[in-house]
C-alpha positions as CSV (number, residue, x, y, z in Angstrom):
1,X,0.0,0.0,0.0
2,X,2.9,2.4,0.8
3,X,4.4,1.7,-2.6
4,X,1.3,1.7,-4.9
5,X,-1.5,3.2,-2.8
6,X,-0.8,6.9,-2.8
7,X,-2.9,7.8,-5.8
8,X,-6.7,7.5,-6.0
9,X,-7.7,5.0,-8.8
10,X,-9.4,6.6,-11.7
11,X,-12.4,4.3,-11.1
12,X,-12.9,5.9,-7.7
13,X,-12.5,9.5,-8.8
14,X,-15.1,11.7,-7.1
15,X,-16.0,8.8,-4.8
16,X,-13.1,8.9,-2.4
17,X,-10.6,11.6,-1.4
18,X,-7.1,11.4,0.0
19,X,-8.4,11.4,3.6
20,X,-10.7,8.4,2.9
21,X,-7.9,6.6,1.1
22,X,-5.7,7.1,4.1
23,X,-8.5,5.7,6.3
24,X,-8.8,2.7,4.1
25,X,-5.1,2.0,4.3
26,X,-5.2,2.5,8.1
27,X,-8.1,0.0,8.5
28,X,-6.3,-2.6,6.3
29,X,-3.0,-2.1,8.3
30,X,-4.7,-2.5,11.7
31,X,-6.7,-5.6,10.5
32,X,-3.6,-7.2,9.1
33,X,-1.5,-6.6,12.2
34,X,-4.3,-7.8,14.5
35,X,-4.8,-10.9,12.3
36,X,-1.1,-11.7,12.5
37,X,-1.0,-11.4,16.3
38,X,-4.2,-13.4,16.9
39,X,-3.0,-16.1,14.4
40,X,0.3,-16.3,16.1
41,X,-1.3,-16.7,19.5
42,X,-3.6,-19.4,18.3
43,X,-0.8,-21.3,16.7
44,X,1.5,-21.0,19.8
45,X,-1.3,-22.3,22.0
46,X,-2.0,-25.2,19.6
47,X,1.6,-26.2,19.3
48,X,2.2,-25.9,23.1
49,X,-0.9,-28.1,23.7
50,X,0.1,-30.8,21.3
51,X,3.9,-30.8,21.6
52,X,4.3,-29.5,25.2
53,X,2.7,-32.5,26.8
54,X,-0.6,-30.9,27.6
55,X,-2.5,-33.2,25.2
56,X,-1.1,-36.2,26.9
57,X,-2.0,-34.9,30.4
58,X,-5.5,-33.9,29.2
59,X,-6.0,-37.3,27.5
60,X,-4.9,-39.1,30.7
61,X,-7.1,-37.0,32.9
62,X,-10.2,-37.7,30.8
63,X,-9.4,-41.5,30.7
64,X,-8.9,-41.7,34.4
65,X,-12.5,-40.6,35.1
66,X,-13.8,-44.0,34.1
67,X,-16.7,-42.6,32.1
68,X,-18.3,-44.5,29.2
69,X,-16.8,-44.1,25.6
70,X,-19.6,-41.7,24.6
71,X,-19.4,-39.5,27.7
72,X,-15.6,-39.5,27.7
73,X,-15.6,-38.4,24.1
74,X,-18.2,-35.7,24.6
75,X,-16.4,-34.3,27.6
76,X,-13.0,-34.4,25.8
77,X,-14.2,-32.4,22.8
78,X,-16.6,-30.1,24.5
79,X,-14.0,-28.9,27.0
80,X,-11.6,-28.2,24.1
81,X,-14.3,-26.2,22.4
82,X,-15.1,-24.2,25.5
83,X,-11.4,-23.5,26.0
84,X,-11.0,-22.3,22.4
85,X,-14.0,-20.0,22.8
86,X,-12.8,-18.5,26.0
87,X,-9.3,-17.9,24.6
88,X,-10.7,-16.3,21.4
89,X,-13.1,-14.0,23.3
90,X,-10.6,-11.3,24.2
91,X,-9.5,-11.1,20.5
92,X,-13.2,-10.8,19.4
93,X,-13.7,-8.0,22.0
94,X,-10.6,-6.1,20.8
95,X,-11.6,-6.4,17.1
96,X,-15.1,-5.3,17.8
97,X,-14.6,-2.5,20.3
98,X,-11.2,-1.3,19.3
99,X,-10.6,-1.7,15.6
100,X,-14.2,-1.6,14.3
101,X,-15.0,1.3,16.7
102,X,-11.9,3.2,15.5
103,X,-13.1,3.2,11.9
104,X,-16.8,3.8,12.7
105,X,-18.2,0.4,11.9
106,X,-19.2,-1.0,15.3
107,X,-22.6,-0.2,16.6
108,X,-22.8,-3.1,19.1
109,X,-23.0,-2.6,22.8
110,X,-21.1,-4.7,25.3
111,X,-24.5,-6.1,26.5
112,X,-25.4,-7.2,22.9
113,X,-21.9,-8.7,22.4
114,X,-22.3,-10.8,25.6
115,X,-25.8,-11.8,24.6
116,X,-24.5,-13.0,21.2
117,X,-21.6,-14.8,22.8
118,X,-23.9,-16.7,25.2
119,X,-26.4,-17.6,22.4
120,X,-23.6,-18.7,20.1
121,X,-22.1,-20.8,22.9
122,X,-25.4,-22.5,23.6
123,X,-26.1,-23.2,20.0
124,X,-22.6,-24.5,19.5
125,X,-23.0,-26.8,22.5
126,X,-26.2,-28.3,21.1
127,X,-24.9,-28.7,17.6
128,X,-21.5,-30.0,18.6
129,X,-23.0,-32.4,21.1
130,X,-25.3,-33.9,18.4
131,X,-22.3,-34.3,16.1
132,X,-20.1,-35.9,18.8
133,X,-22.7,-38.4,20.1
134,X,-23.7,-39.3,16.6
135,X,-20.1,-39.7,15.4
136,X,-18.9,-41.7,18.4
137,X,-22.0,-43.9,18.3
138,X,-21.2,-44.8,14.7
139,X,-17.6,-45.6,15.6
140,X,-18.9,-47.9,18.3
141,X,-21.4,-49.5,16.0
142,X,-19.2,-50.1,12.9
143,X,-15.5,-50.4,13.7
144,X,-14.5,-50.9,10.0
145,X,-16.8,-48.6,8.2
146,X,-17.6,-45.8,10.7
147,X,-15.8,-43.3,8.4
148,X,-18.4,-44.0,5.6
149,X,-21.4,-43.7,8.0
150,X,-20.1,-40.5,9.5
151,X,-19.6,-39.0,6.1
152,X,-23.2,-39.8,5.3
153,X,-24.4,-38.4,8.6
154,X,-22.4,-35.1,8.1
155,X,-23.9,-34.7,4.6
156,X,-27.5,-35.2,5.7
157,X,-26.9,-33.0,8.8
158,X,-25.4,-30.1,6.8
159,X,-28.3,-30.1,4.4
160,X,-30.7,-30.1,7.4
161,X,-28.9,-27.2,9.0
162,X,-29.1,-25.2,5.7
163,X,-32.8,-25.6,5.8
164,X,-33.5,-24.8,9.4
165,X,-30.8,-22.1,10.1
166,X,-32.8,-19.2,8.4
167,X,-35.9,-20.1,10.4
168,X,-34.5,-21.2,13.8
169,X,-31.0,-19.9,14.3
170,X,-30.7,-16.5,12.4
171,X,-33.9,-15.0,14.1
172,X,-32.2,-15.5,17.5
173,X,-29.7,-12.8,16.5
174,X,-31.4,-10.5,14.1
175,X,-34.9,-9.2,13.4
176,X,-36.2,-9.9,9.9
177,X,-39.0,-7.7,8.5
178,X,-40.5,-7.6,5.0
179,X,-39.0,-4.9,2.7
180,X,-41.6,-2.2,2.5
181,X,-40.4,-0.6,-0.8
182,X,-43.0,-1.9,-3.2
183,X,-41.2,-0.6,-6.3
184,X,-38.0,-2.3,-5.2
185,X,-39.9,-5.5,-4.4
186,X,-41.5,-5.5,-7.9
187,X,-38.0,-5.1,-9.5
188,X,-36.6,-8.0,-7.4
189,X,-39.5,-10.3,-8.3
190,X,-39.1,-9.4,-12.0
191,X,-35.4,-10.2,-11.7
192,X,-35.9,-13.5,-10.0
193,X,-38.6,-14.6,-12.5
194,X,-36.3,-13.7,-15.3
195,X,-33.6,-16.0,-13.7
196,X,-36.1,-18.8,-13.1
197,X,-36.2,-18.3,-9.3
198,X,-39.2,-17.8,-7.0
199,X,-38.7,-15.3,-4.3
200,X,-40.4,-16.8,-1.3
201,X,-39.8,-13.7,0.9
202,X,-37.9,-10.5,0.5
203,X,-36.6,-9.4,3.9
204,X,-34.8,-6.6,5.6
205,X,-32.3,-7.6,8.4
206,X,-31.4,-5.1,11.2
207,X,-27.7,-5.6,10.6
208,X,-27.0,-2.0,11.7
209,X,-27.6,-3.0,15.3
210,X,-24.1,-4.6,15.2
211,X,-22.2,-3.1,12.4
212,X,-22.3,-0.6,9.5
213,X,-20.8,-3.1,7.1
214,X,-23.2,-4.0,4.3
215,X,-24.3,-7.1,2.4
216,X,-27.1,-9.2,0.9
217,X,-27.6,-12.9,0.6
218,X,-29.9,-15.7,-0.5
219,X,-31.0,-18.7,1.5
220,X,-32.9,-21.8,0.4
221,X,-32.1,-24.9,-1.7
222,X,-33.6,-25.2,-5.2
223,X,-35.6,-22.6,-7.1
224,X,-37.3,-21.1,-4.1
225,X,-35.2,-18.5,-2.4
226,X,-35.4,-16.3,0.7
227,X,-33.8,-12.9,-0.1
228,X,-32.2,-11.0,2.8
229,X,-31.0,-7.4,2.4
230,X,-29.0,-5.6,5.0
231,X,-30.7,-2.4,6.2
232,X,-27.4,-0.7,5.6
233,X,-27.6,-1.8,2.0
234,X,-31.1,-0.6,1.5
235,X,-30.3,2.8,3.1
236,X,-27.1,3.4,1.1
237,X,-27.8,2.2,-2.4
238,X,-30.1,3.0,-5.3
239,X,-32.6,0.4,-6.3
240,X,-30.7,-0.3,-9.5
241,X,-27.5,-1.0,-7.6
242,X,-29.4,-3.3,-5.2
243,X,-30.7,-5.2,-8.2
244,X,-27.2,-5.5,-9.6
245,X,-26.0,-6.9,-6.2
246,X,-28.8,-9.4,-6.2
247,X,-28.2,-10.4,-9.8
248,X,-24.7,-11.3,-8.9
249,X,-26.0,-13.6,-6.2
250,X,-28.4,-15.1,-8.7
251,X,-25.4,-15.6,-10.9
252,X,-23.9,-18.0,-8.4
253,X,-27.2,-20.0,-8.4
254,X,-27.5,-20.1,-12.2
255,X,-23.9,-21.3,-12.5
256,X,-24.6,-23.9,-9.7
257,X,-21.6,-22.7,-7.7
258,X,-23.2,-23.8,-4.4
259,X,-23.7,-27.3,-5.7
260,X,-20.2,-27.5,-7.1
261,X,-18.7,-26.2,-3.9
262,X,-20.8,-28.6,-1.8
263,X,-19.8,-31.5,-4.1
264,X,-16.1,-30.7,-3.9
265,X,-16.3,-30.4,-0.1
266,X,-18.1,-33.7,0.2
267,X,-15.5,-35.5,-2.0
268,X,-12.7,-33.9,0.1
269,X,-14.5,-34.9,3.3
270,X,-14.9,-38.5,2.0
271,X,-11.2,-38.8,1.4
272,X,-10.3,-37.1,4.6
273,X,-12.5,-39.3,6.7
274,X,-11.1,-42.4,5.1
275,X,-7.5,-41.3,5.8
276,X,-8.6,-40.5,9.3
277,X,-9.9,-44.0,9.7
278,X,-6.6,-45.5,8.4
279,X,-4.4,-43.3,10.6
280,X,-6.5,-43.9,13.7
281,X,-6.4,-47.6,13.2
282,X,-2.8,-47.8,14.2
283,X,-0.7,-46.5,17.1
284,X,1.7,-44.6,14.9
285,X,0.5,-41.2,15.8
286,X,0.3,-41.9,19.6
287,X,3.9,-43.2,19.5
288,X,5.0,-40.2,17.4
289,X,3.5,-37.7,19.8
290,X,4.2,-39.7,23.0
291,X,0.5,-40.0,24.0
292,X,-0.8,-42.5,26.5
293,X,-3.3,-44.1,27.0
294,X,-4.5,-45.1,23.5
295,X,-7.7,-43.1,22.8
296,X,-9.3,-42.3,19.4
297,X,-10.0,-38.8,20.9
298,X,-6.3,-37.9,21.1
299,X,-5.7,-39.4,17.6
300,X,-8.5,-37.2,16.2
301,X,-6.9,-34.0,17.7
302,X,-3.5,-34.9,16.2
303,X,-5.1,-35.7,12.8
304,X,-7.0,-32.4,12.9
305,X,-3.8,-30.5,13.6
306,X,-2.0,-32.3,10.7
307,X,-5.0,-31.8,8.4
308,X,-4.9,-28.1,9.1
309,X,-1.3,-27.9,7.8
310,X,-2.1,-30.0,4.7
311,X,-5.2,-28.0,3.8
312,X,-3.1,-24.9,3.5
313,X,-1.6,-26.4,0.3
314,X,-5.1,-26.6,-1.2
315,X,-6.3,-23.1,-0.1
316,X,-4.8,-21.2,-3.1
317,X,-6.5,-23.6,-5.5
318,X,-9.9,-23.2,-3.7
319,X,-9.5,-19.4,-3.8
320,X,-8.6,-19.5,-7.5
321,X,-11.8,-21.4,-8.2
322,X,-13.8,-19.0,-6.0
323,X,-12.4,-16.0,-7.9
324,X,-13.4,-17.7,-11.1
325,X,-16.9,-18.2,-9.8
326,X,-17.1,-14.5,-8.8
327,X,-16.3,-13.4,-12.4
328,X,-18.9,-15.8,-13.7
329,X,-21.5,-14.4,-11.4
330,X,-20.6,-10.9,-12.5
331,X,-21.1,-11.9,-16.1
332,X,-24.5,-13.4,-15.3
333,X,-25.4,-10.2,-13.4
334,X,-24.6,-8.2,-16.6
335,X,-26.7,-10.6,-18.7
336,X,-29.7,-10.3,-16.4
337,X,-29.6,-6.5,-15.9
338,X,-27.7,-5.1,-19.0
339,X,-26.6,-2.4,-16.6
340,X,-22.8,-2.2,-16.2
341,X,-23.0,1.3,-14.7
342,X,-25.1,0.2,-11.7
343,X,-22.9,-2.9,-11.3
344,X,-19.8,-0.7,-11.1
345,X,-21.3,2.0,-8.9
346,X,-22.7,-0.6,-6.6
347,X,-19.2,-2.2,-6.2
348,X,-17.7,1.2,-5.6
349,X,-20.2,2.0,-2.9
350,X,-19.7,-1.5,-1.3
351,X,-15.9,-1.0,-1.3
352,X,-16.1,2.6,-0.1
353,X,-18.5,1.8,2.8
354,X,-16.6,-1.3,3.8
355,X,-13.2,0.4,3.5
356,X,-12.0,-2.4,1.1
357,X,-8.3,-2.5,0.3
358,X,-7.8,-1.0,-3.2
359,X,-4.2,-2.1,-3.5
360,X,-3.7,-5.7,-2.3
361,X,-0.4,-7.2,-3.2
362,X,-1.0,-9.4,-6.3
363,X,0.7,-12.5,-4.8
364,X,-1.2,-12.2,-1.6
365,X,-4.5,-11.7,-3.5
366,X,-3.7,-14.8,-5.6
367,X,-3.1,-16.9,-2.6
368,X,-5.7,-15.7,-0.1
369,X,-8.4,-13.7,-1.8
370,X,-11.7,-15.5,-2.4
371,X,-12.9,-12.6,-4.5
372,X,-11.0,-10.7,-7.2
373,X,-9.6,-7.4,-6.0
374,X,-12.2,-4.7,-6.5
375,X,-10.3,-2.7,-9.2
376,X,-9.9,-6.0,-11.1
377,X,-13.6,-6.7,-10.8
378,X,-14.6,-3.2,-11.9
379,X,-12.3,-3.3,-15.0
380,X,-13.6,-6.8,-15.8
381,X,-17.2,-5.6,-15.7
382,X,-16.5,-2.6,-17.8
383,X,-15.1,-4.8,-20.5
384,X,-18.1,-7.2,-20.6
385,X,-20.1,-7.3,-23.8
């Protein structure tokens, strides 16, 4: 940013000034430094836990309690989850009330943050408990093929969560009300019908209670969709720009990106679970990490640690595919609206309001960005025909 970010891009002429550009760079710098520190802390704690003997002590302590296999496994993983949540809480507080406050995004009170934290912890407890008990029961029931049954359970459970989350979980955190702009609703219905989608409900979410960041999204599987618009989006954009944003999301549906991503994830999960089964069937990992007694719980923690390292090799590939999907969705948006000007102005507003980095390093963007950098996207849209 210091090298290339002194000048305002021509695409943003009249939209941002030097003071706002400096604010964008400050926000990016603060986020990057904070991300580095929090990541280092997380990695140090994880390495100390696994290589410093704490995993062995923890595993021995759980085993010494004499609980059943299911209860021991539930206690083993739930305490780890609670420990992780408590360790990450100070970082979440700092990010919300220091960095987001500094740049004018945070609108959350400490009371609301605590309420969200407790609700999230309760929901995580319920969902994680279901997964743990189901997974360990399948391991007990089928010693040789539990990996296959668990893969099937995860697949069905994830589809189930996609269905119920908009109706059960999301309303616990936000208030959803019908969009009252009839003209905008008519335009949205016309757009969705053109794309072959039925808009079940068009809703406004009170996102401004927590943050001034803006967004929009679809929920639902198949042709029936629930369209959710942030109140910050509705208040800050023209109807044509909102339509362009929604058309982009429709582009993901028309190109079947969710299905392709889900399919790739399930194939990866299938292979990962089989390898987990093979690795957990021997004592190799326990000998390598000096863990005793022999429990599948400790093996799964070690495998999860190693899988996190291996998955880093695939992340750039996944991000490359994601950026390709974003460009395809932009093309569909243009085909549906034939309105490049609104697509570009909408992107500029989203970038400006969210203080998006205009000058990411090309190598960093190629490795870590799931979306093309905003200037690249704008130039791509302008050249569509």
